[in-house]
N, C-alpha and C positions, 0 to 999 in steps of 0.2 A: 299916252302911253299910260299903263298899269302901274300902280302903286306896291311896290313889292314887298308889302308889310311884313311877309313869313320869313327873309332874306338882307332883312335890316342889318345885322353883323356880317355880312359875307362882302367879301369885295366887290369892287365897282366891276372888273374885267366879267366877271364872274355874273352880275347883275344883269351886265349888258348883254349875255349869251343868252341868258333867260329873258329878255325884253326882246330878243331876234326872233327866238323860236315864239314868243306869243306872237309877234307881228306877223309872222309867218304862218301862223295859226298850225304850229308842230308840236308844240309841250304835250299836249295829251296825247295825240299819236305815240308820241316818243314813249311817253310812261305805259301807256296802253301794250307796247310793243313789249317795254321793259318787267313788268309785271302783269300779265295777261291772267294769272289764275284767279280765284274769288275761294272762300272760304264759308264753313258751315256756322260759325261761330256768333248765332244769332240771338240766342236767347240770354239771358242773366245764369243761368245751370250750368250751359256751354261754356260761357265766358268764366265763371270759376271754374268748372273741369279744367277747362286749357290753361287758366293762370294757375293752378295749381298742381298742374303738372309740370310748368317748368319752374316753378317755386320747387318741387320735390327733387328735380334734379339738378340744379345749382344750389339753393339755398336750404338746404333741408335743416340745418340747426337755427333759422330765421324766426323770428315770431312768426306764430300760426294768422292765418287771415281768416277775419270771420265772414266778413261780405267783398264780394267782387261783382260789379252790374256795371250796366249801360245805363250812361245819365244821359237823357235828351237836353236837361237843360246846362249842362257843363261850360260847353263851349261859349254860351249865351251870358254866364253868370260870371267865369273866372275867368272869361279869354284863356281857358287851357283843356289840353285835348285828355287829360289825365289827372286824375289826382290819387293822393293816398294822406289818408289820417288817421288818428288812434282817436276814438271813443270812448269818453269813461262810459261804464256803465254800472250801475248799481246791482249788485246778486245777495242779498240780504242784508247783511253788515257791513258787506266788502264792497267796496269799489273798485273794479277790474277794466284794465282798457283794453279793446276790441280794435285792432286792427283792417282798414277798409280801402279798398279799393273802387275807384268809379273811372270808366272809359266814355268818351266821349260817345255817342251812339253812330256818328258818325263812322265809326271803323266797324260796322254791321257791313257796309257796305266797299269796304276799301281794300285795296289787295291785301293777302294775310302776311307779306312781310311788315306792313306797317300796321299790323294787331301786332306783330309779337315784338315790333319796336317799341309799342309804347305800353306796352304788359312788363317787357323788361325794364322800361324806364321806370313804372310804377314800382315795380319787383324791388331794384336795387336802390327804392329809397327805402325797405325794411332794414338794410343794414347803413345806408350812407344818406343822413337827412340832405346833406348840401351835395350841390353840383360842383364836384370838385375832383381833382384827380383818380381819387379812389372810386368815386362813383363812376366815372366812365369809364375807369378798367373794370369794375366790375359788369357794365353794361355790355362791354365788348368779351365781358367772357362769356356771359349769356349769348350773346349775337357778336360774330367777328366784324360782323359788317356793319352795326350799330350804327356809325358816322355817316358811311354812305343812307344805310335806309334813314337818317334822320334829315339828311340834305334831301333827298328822293320826296319824302315826305311832305318837305318844307315846298317843294316845286309840286307836288299833288291839289296841295292846299291853296295853293297861288293858280294852280288850273280851275280849280272848283270856283275860286272867287270870280276867275275871267270868264266863266262860263255861265255865272249865277250871280253878280254882284249883287243884287236885292234879295236872295235870302241869307249872306253872310254881312248885310248893313247892321243887322243888330251884334252881331259878334264883333268889331269894329271897333 
C-alpha cells in the first residue's frame, strides 16, 4: 500500500478512499477529468506577471514584490512547494527589505488551478505570516475553492509519487 505522505492530517476514511483509487489505478484519471486544462505560465516573467495580477486584484496595499520565480530545487531543499521571504538588501547607507516568492518548478506542468492555489497561498503570506484563521480566510477570499484545491493538489502530488517514486525519493 502506498504511503500517503501528502495526506497525513486527513481522516482515515479519506485515506482509505484514496488508497482504493490508487489500487484501482483510477486516481490519475479522476484528476485528469477534473483538471483537464494546462496553462501558459512557463517562465519566471510569466509567473511574475501572473502573481502581480493576482496581487493587484486582491492585495493592492500589501508590500510590493521584487521577485517571483520558479525554483527547481525548492521541493528538494525545503520540502515545500512555494516560499515567501523578505530579503534585506543594502541600497547605499540604507537597508531595504525585498519580498520574494518562489514556486516549485513542478507547477509549470500542473493544472492552472493548482498554480493559482500555490500563488494565492504565498500571496496570503504578504499579509499573514502564520497559517491561522485570518490566513485561510484571505486564501478563500482570493480563491473561494482554496480548500478543495489544496486537497486536490495533495492528491495530484500523491499520484505523481505513485507514477514515479524514484523521482520523488529525494523530496521525501
